[in-house]
MARBA-3410 file (N, C-alpha, C, O; in Angstrom, 1 decimal):
132
-60.5,-24.6,-13.1,-59.3,-24.0,-12.7,-58.8,-24.3,-12.0,-59.1,-24.3,-10.8 ~ -57.0,-24.8,-12.9,-56.0,-25.5,-12.1,-55.0,-24.3,-11.7,-54.8,-23.4,-12.5 ~ -54.9,-24.2,-11.2,-54.4,-23.5,-10.1,-52.7,-23.5,-10.2,-52.3,-24.0,-9.2 ~ -51.6,-23.0,-11.2,-50.0,-23.6,-11.2,-49.3,-22.7,-9.9,-49.2,-21.5,-9.8 ~ -48.7,-23.8,-8.9,-47.7,-23.4,-7.8,-46.1,-23.4,-8.2,-45.4,-24.4,-8.2
-45.8,-22.1,-8.6,-44.0,-22.0,-8.7,-43.9,-21.0,-9.6,-44.8,-20.3,-9.9 ~ -43.0,-20.9,-9.9,-42.5,-19.2,-10.7,-42.1,-19.7,-12.1,-41.4,-20.8,-12.3 ~ -42.8,-18.6,-13.2,-42.3,-19.1,-14.2,-40.9,-19.3,-15.3,-40.7,-19.9,-14.3 ~ -40.3,-19.3,-15.8,-39.1,-19.9,-16.1,-38.9,-18.4,-16.7,-37.8,-18.5,-17.3 ~ -39.2,-17.2,-16.8,-39.0,-15.7,-18.0,-38.5,-15.4,-15.8,-37.3,-15.3,-15.6
-39.1,-15.4,-15.1,-38.8,-15.0,-13.8,-37.8,-15.8,-12.7,-37.5,-15.4,-11.6 ~ -37.6,-16.7,-13.1,-36.4,-17.5,-12.6,-35.0,-16.8,-13.2,-34.0,-16.4,-12.6 ~ -35.4,-16.7,-15.0,-34.2,-15.6,-14.9,-33.3,-14.6,-14.3,-32.2,-14.4,-13.8 ~ -34.9,-13.6,-14.7,-34.8,-12.1,-13.9,-34.6,-11.5,-13.1,-34.3,-10.4,-12.9 ~ -34.7,-13.2,-11.8,-33.6,-12.7,-11.2,-32.8,-13.9,-10.8,-33.3,-14.4,-9.8
-32.3,-14.3,-11.1,-31.2,-14.8,-11.7,-30.2,-13.8,-12.2,-29.1,-14.2,-12.0 ~ -30.3,-12.8,-12.7,-30.4,-12.0,-13.6,-29.7,-10.3,-12.9,-28.8,-9.5,-13.1 ~ -31.3,-10.5,-11.8,-30.6,-9.5,-10.7,-29.3,-10.0,-9.9,-28.2,-9.4,-9.8 ~ -29.7,-11.6,-9.2,-28.6,-11.4,-8.3,-27.2,-11.2,-8.9,-26.3,-10.7,-8.3 ~ -27.1,-11.6,-10.1,-25.0,-11.3,-11.4,-24.9,-10.1,-11.4,-23.8,-9.5,-11.3
-26.2,-9.5,-11.4,-25.1,-7.6,-11.1,-24.9,-7.2,-9.8,-24.0,-6.4,-9.5 ~ -26.0,-7.7,-9.0,-25.3,-7.3,-7.5,-23.9,-7.9,-7.1,-23.1,-7.4,-6.4 ~ -23.8,-9.2,-7.7,-23.0,-9.6,-6.6,-21.9,-9.1,-7.7,-20.8,-9.2,-7.2 ~ -21.9,-8.6,-9.2,-20.6,-8.5,-10.0,-19.8,-6.9,-8.8,-18.7,-6.7,-8.4 ~ -21.5,-5.9,-8.7,-21.1,-4.8,-7.9,-20.2,-4.6,-6.4,-19.5,-3.8,-5.8
-20.8,-5.9,-6.3,-20.2,-5.9,-5.0,-18.2,-6.6,-4.8,-17.4,-6.3,-3.9 ~ -17.9,-7.7,-6.0,-16.8,-7.4,-6.1,-16.2,-6.3,-6.4,-15.4,-5.9,-5.6 ~ -16.4,-5.7,-7.7,-16.1,-4.8,-7.8,-15.7,-3.3,-6.6,-14.8,-2.5,-6.6 ~ -16.6,-3.4,-6.0,-16.4,-3.0,-4.7,-15.2,-3.1,-3.8,-14.3,-2.3,-3.7 ~ -15.4,-4.5,-3.1,-14.5,-5.5,-2.5,-12.8,-5.6,-3.5,-11.8,-6.0,-3.0
-13.0,-5.0,-4.6,-11.3,-5.2,-5.3,-11.6,-3.7,-5.2,-12.8,-3.9,-4.9 ~ -11.3,-2.0,-5.2,-10.8,-1.6,-4.5,-11.2,-0.9,-3.3,-11.2,0.3,-3.2 ~ -11.4,-1.7,-2.3,-11.1,-1.2,-0.6,-10.1,-2.7,-0.2,-10.4,-3.2,0.9 ~ -9.2,-3.2,-0.9,-8.7,-4.2,-0.9,-7.3,-3.7,-1.0,-6.2,-4.0,-0.6 ~ -7.9,-2.9,-1.7,-6.2,-1.9,-2.5,-6.4,-0.6,-1.5,-5.6,0.1,-0.9
-7.3,-0.5,-1.3,-7.4,0.8,-0.3,-6.5,0.4,0.8,-5.4,0.7,1.1 ~ -7.5,-0.6,1.6,-6.3,-1.3,2.9,-4.9,-2.0,2.6,-4.0,-2.5,3.2 ~ -5.2,-1.6,1.2,-3.0,-1.7,1.0,-2.5,-0.9,0.8,-1.3,-1.1,0.6 ~ -2.9,0.3,0.6,-2.3,1.4,1.0,-1.8,2.4,2.4,-0.9,3.1,2.6 ~ -3.2,2.0,3.3,-2.7,1.4,4.4,-1.7,1.4,5.3,-1.1,2.1,6.1
-1.5,-0.1,4.7,-0.1,-1.3,5.3,0.8,-0.2,4.5,1.3,0.4,5.4 ~ 1.2,0.3,3.4,2.5,0.3,2.8,2.4,1.8,3.8,3.5,2.2,4.2 ~ 1.4,2.4,3.9,1.7,3.9,4.8,2.2,3.0,5.8,3.5,3.1,5.9 ~ 1.8,2.3,6.5,1.8,2.2,8.1,3.3,1.6,7.5,4.1,2.5,7.5 ~ 3.7,0.5,7.2,5.3,-0.1,7.2,5.8,0.8,6.8,7.0,0.5,7.2
5.8,2.4,5.8,6.9,3.2,5.8,6.9,3.9,7.1,7.9,4.5,7.5 ~ 5.7,4.0,8.0,6.2,5.4,8.7,7.0,4.4,10.2,7.8,4.8,10.9 ~ 6.2,3.3,10.1,7.4,2.7,10.9,8.3,2.5,10.9,8.9,2.2,12.0 ~ 9.0,2.6,9.5,10.6,2.7,9.1,11.3,3.8,9.4,12.4,3.6,9.8 ~ 10.8,5.0,9.2,10.7,6.4,10.2,11.0,6.7,11.7,11.6,7.6,12.2
10.1,5.3,12.1,10.5,6.4,13.2,11.6,4.9,13.8,12.1,5.0,14.9 ~ 12.0,3.7,13.0,12.8,2.1,13.3,14.4,3.3,13.2,15.3,3.4,14.1 ~ 14.5,4.4,11.6,15.7,5.2,11.4,16.1,5.9,12.4,17.3,5.9,12.7 ~ 15.0,6.6,13.4,14.6,7.1,14.5,16.3,6.5,15.6,17.3,7.0,16.1 ~ 15.6,5.4,15.6,16.0,4.5,16.5,17.7,4.0,16.7,18.5,3.9,17.7
17.6,3.8,14.5,19.0,2.6,14.8,20.0,4.3,14.9,21.2,4.2,15.4 ~ 19.4,5.5,14.3,20.6,6.5,14.6,21.4,7.0,16.0,22.6,7.3,16.2 ~ 19.9,6.9,16.9,20.6,7.0,17.7,21.0,6.0,19.0,21.1,6.3,20.2 ~ 21.2,4.6,18.2,22.2,4.0,18.4,24.0,4.1,18.4,25.0,4.1,19.1 ~ 23.2,4.4,16.7,25.2,4.4,15.9,25.0,5.7,15.7,25.6,5.9,14.6
24.7,6.6,16.0,24.6,8.1,15.7,25.2,8.7,14.1,25.9,9.6,13.7 ~ 24.1,7.3,13.5,24.3,7.7,12.2,23.1,6.7,11.6,22.4,5.9,12.2 ~ 23.1,7.0,10.2,21.7,6.2,9.4,22.6,5.1,8.2,22.1,4.2,7.5 ~ 24.3,5.7,8.5,25.0,4.7,7.7,24.3,3.1,8.1,24.3,2.6,9.3 ~ 23.8,2.6,7.2,23.7,1.0,7.2,22.3,0.7,8.4,22.0,-0.3,9.1
21.9,1.8,8.1,20.2,1.6,7.6,19.4,0.7,7.5,18.7,0.1,8.4 ~ 19.3,0.6,6.2,18.5,0.1,5.4,19.0,-1.5,4.8,18.6,-1.9,3.8 ~ 19.9,-2.1,5.7,20.0,-3.4,5.8,19.8,-3.7,6.8,19.5,-4.8,7.0 ~ 19.8,-2.8,8.0,19.3,-2.7,9.3,17.6,-4.8,9.5,16.8,-5.5,8.7 ~ 17.9,-4.9,10.7,16.6,-6.1,10.6,15.1,-5.0,10.6,14.3,-5.3,9.8
14.9,-3.9,11.4,13.8,-3.3,11.0,13.3,-2.9,10.0,12.2,-3.1,9.6 ~ 14.7,-1.9,9.1,14.7,-2.3,7.7,14.1,-3.4,6.5,13.4,-3.3,5.5 ~ 14.5,-4.3,7.1,14.3,-5.6,5.6,12.6,-6.0,6.2,11.8,-6.4,5.4 ~ 12.1,-5.5,7.9,11.0,-6.3,7.6,10.1,-4.7,7.1,9.7,-4.7,6.0 ~ 9.9,-4.0,7.6,9.3,-2.8,6.6,9.2,-3.4,5.2,8.2,-4.1,4.8
10.3,-3.0,4.5,10.0,-3.8,3.2,9.8,-5.0,2.7,9.6,-5.5,1.6 ~ 10.0,-5.6,3.9,9.1,-7.3,4.0,7.0,-7.3,3.5,6.2,-7.9,2.9 ~ 7.0,-6.0,4.6,5.9,-5.6,5.0,5.0,-5.5,3.1,4.1,-5.9,2.4 ~ 6.4,-4.4,2.9,5.5,-3.3,1.8,5.6,-4.3,0.3,5.1,-4.0,-0.8 ~ 6.1,-5.3,0.6,6.7,-6.5,-0.7,5.1,-7.0,-0.8,4.3,-6.9,-1.7
5.0,-7.6,0.9,3.4,-8.5,1.0,2.5,-7.8,-0.1,2.1,-8.1,-1.3 ~ 2.4,-6.4,0.9,0.9,-5.7,0.1,1.2,-5.3,-1.7,0.7,-4.3,-2.2 ~ 2.2,-6.5,-2.6,2.3,-5.9,-2.9,2.9,-4.5,-3.8,2.2,-4.0,-4.6 ~ 4.3,-3.9,-3.6,4.8,-2.7,-3.8,6.5,-3.2,-3.2,7.0,-4.2,-2.7 ~ 6.7,-2.6,-3.5,8.0,-2.6,-3.2,9.0,-0.7,-3.0,8.9,0.4,-3.5
9.6,-1.3,-2.1,10.5,0.5,-1.3,11.5,0.5,-2.1,12.3,-0.4,-2.0 ~ 11.7,1.4,-2.9,12.9,2.4,-3.4,13.5,3.6,-2.1,13.0,4.6,-1.4 ~ 14.4,3.2,-2.1,15.7,3.9,-1.7,16.4,4.7,-2.2,16.9,4.6,-3.3 ~ 16.6,5.9,-1.2,17.4,7.0,-1.8,18.4,7.2,-1.4,18.6,6.3,-0.6 ~ 19.5,8.1,-1.3,20.4,8.0,-1.0,20.9,7.5,0.8,20.8,8.5,1.6
21.4,6.4,1.2,22.6,6.9,2.5,23.1,6.8,2.9,23.7,5.7,2.9 ~ 23.4,7.6,3.3,24.5,8.4,4.0,25.0,8.3,5.6,24.2,7.6,6.1 ~ 25.7,8.6,6.2,25.5,8.8,7.6,24.3,10.1,8.1,23.6,9.6,8.9 ~ 24.0,10.9,7.9,22.6,12.0,7.6,21.9,12.5,7.0,21.6,13.6,7.0 ~ 21.5,11.4,6.2,19.9,11.5,5.2,19.6,10.3,5.1,20.4,9.4,5.6
18.3,9.9,4.5,17.8,8.8,3.7,16.6,9.1,3.2,16.2,10.3,3.2 ~ 15.8,7.8,2.7,14.3,8.7,1.5,14.3,7.2,1.2,15.2,6.5,0.8 ~ 12.8,6.8,1.6,12.2,5.4,1.0,10.8,6.2,0.5,10.1,6.9,1.3 ~ 10.3,5.8,-1.0,9.8,5.6,-1.5,8.6,4.3,-1.3,9.2,3.2,-1.0 ~ 7.3,4.2,-1.5,6.7,3.1,-2.4,5.8,3.4,-3.0,5.3,4.5,-2.7
5.0,2.5,-4.1,4.4,3.1,-5.3,2.8,2.4,-4.5,2.8,1.2,-4.5 ~ 1.8,2.8,-4.1,0.2,2.5,-3.4,-0.3,2.1,-4.8,0.0,2.4,-6.0 ~ -1.2,1.2,-4.3,-1.8,0.1,-5.5,-3.7,0.6,-6.0,-4.7,0.0,-6.5 ~ -3.3,2.1,-5.4,-5.2,2.0,-5.4,-5.1,3.8,-6.2,-6.0,4.6,-6.1 ~ -3.7,3.9,-6.9,-3.1,5.0,-7.3,-1.9,4.6,-8.2,-1.3,3.5,-8.4
-1.7,5.7,-8.8,0.0,5.8,-9.9,0.9,6.7,-8.5,2.1,6.6,-8.9 ~ 0.7,7.3,-7.2,1.0,8.4,-6.1,2.2,7.4,-5.4,2.3,6.2,-5.4 ~ 2.9,8.2,-5.1,3.6,7.0,-4.5,3.4,8.4,-2.7,3.0,9.5,-2.5 ~ 4.1,6.9,-1.6,4.3,7.3,-0.5,5.6,7.8,-0.1,6.5,7.0,-0.4 ~ 5.8,8.6,0.2,7.5,8.8,0.9,8.5,8.9,2.1,9.3,8.0,1.7
8.8,9.1,2.8,9.3,9.2,4.1,10.9,9.0,3.8,11.5,8.5,2.9 ~ 11.4,9.8,5.0,12.7,10.3,4.7,13.6,11.2,6.2,13.0,11.7,7.0 ~ 14.2,11.1,6.1,15.0,11.9,7.1,14.8,12.7,8.4,15.2,12.5,9.5 ~ 13.6,14.1,7.6,13.2,15.3,8.1,12.4,15.0,9.2,12.3,15.4,10.3 ~ 11.4,13.7,8.4,10.7,14.0,9.4,9.0,13.2,8.6,8.0,12.6,9.0
9.6,13.7,7.2,8.9,14.6,6.2,8.0,12.4,5.8,8.6,11.4,5.9 ~ 6.3,12.6,5.4,5.8,10.9,5.5,4.7,12.0,4.2,4.9,13.2,4.3 ~ 3.9,11.7,3.4,4.0,12.4,2.6,3.0,11.7,1.7,2.9,10.6,2.2 ~ 2.2,11.8,0.7,1.5,11.6,-0.5,1.7,12.5,-2.0,1.1,13.5,-2.4 ~ 2.8,11.7,-2.7,2.8,12.5,-4.3,2.9,11.5,-5.4,3.0,10.3,-5.3
2.8,12.5,-6.5,3.0,11.6,-7.4,4.8,11.2,-8.4,5.0,10.8,-9.5 ~ 5.2,11.5,-7.8,6.6,11.8,-7.9,7.7,10.6,-7.0,8.1,10.7,-5.8 ~ 8.0,9.5,-7.9,9.0,9.0,-7.5,10.7,9.0,-6.6,11.7,9.6,-7.0 ~ 10.6,8.3,-5.6,12.2,8.9,-5.3,12.6,7.8,-6.3,12.2,6.8,-6.9 ~ 14.1,8.8,-5.8,15.5,7.8,-7.1,16.6,7.7,-6.3,16.6,8.4,-5.3
17.2,7.1,-6.4,18.7,6.4,-6.1,19.5,7.2,-5.8,20.5,6.9,-5.0 ~ 19.2,8.3,-6.3,19.6,10.0,-5.9,19.1,10.9,-4.8,19.6,11.7,-4.1 ~ 17.8,10.4,-5.0,17.3,11.4,-4.3,18.1,11.2,-2.6,18.7,10.2,-2.1 ~ 17.8,12.5,-2.0,18.0,13.0,-0.5,17.2,12.8,0.3,17.2,12.3,1.4 ~ 16.3,13.2,-0.4,14.4,13.7,0.8,13.3,13.6,-0.2,13.2,13.9,-1.4
12.5,13.1,0.6,11.1,13.2,-0.8,11.1,14.4,-1.5,11.4,15.6,-1.1 ~ 10.4,13.9,-2.9,10.2,15.0,-3.2,9.5,15.6,-3.8,9.7,16.8,-3.8
END
């Protein structure tokens, strides 16, 4: 009797199919984790924006001009790098508001002059004076 060494073609195809299925599951999981990480980065940039706004207002005694300050531009760039865009509401002497859409859902993250930082389903609009 001759002993055959190795695997049959069917066995190899089954193993390759199982590896392919496992690889696709891992890739799908990584995609959702990547979007959640981007959401965390967007929230961190907007929270930093809130702190920067308070420091700006302490120096200039107003929020006017804050949207074009170096800190605001840097935060906007961070949000853009993570695939979203800051939507600014009204920027007046005593108010400001900013929102960005999150990547893992249709929700928005909003920060404003009152210290509010919240996630919600409503976006800021140009006439907003506080988080919706």
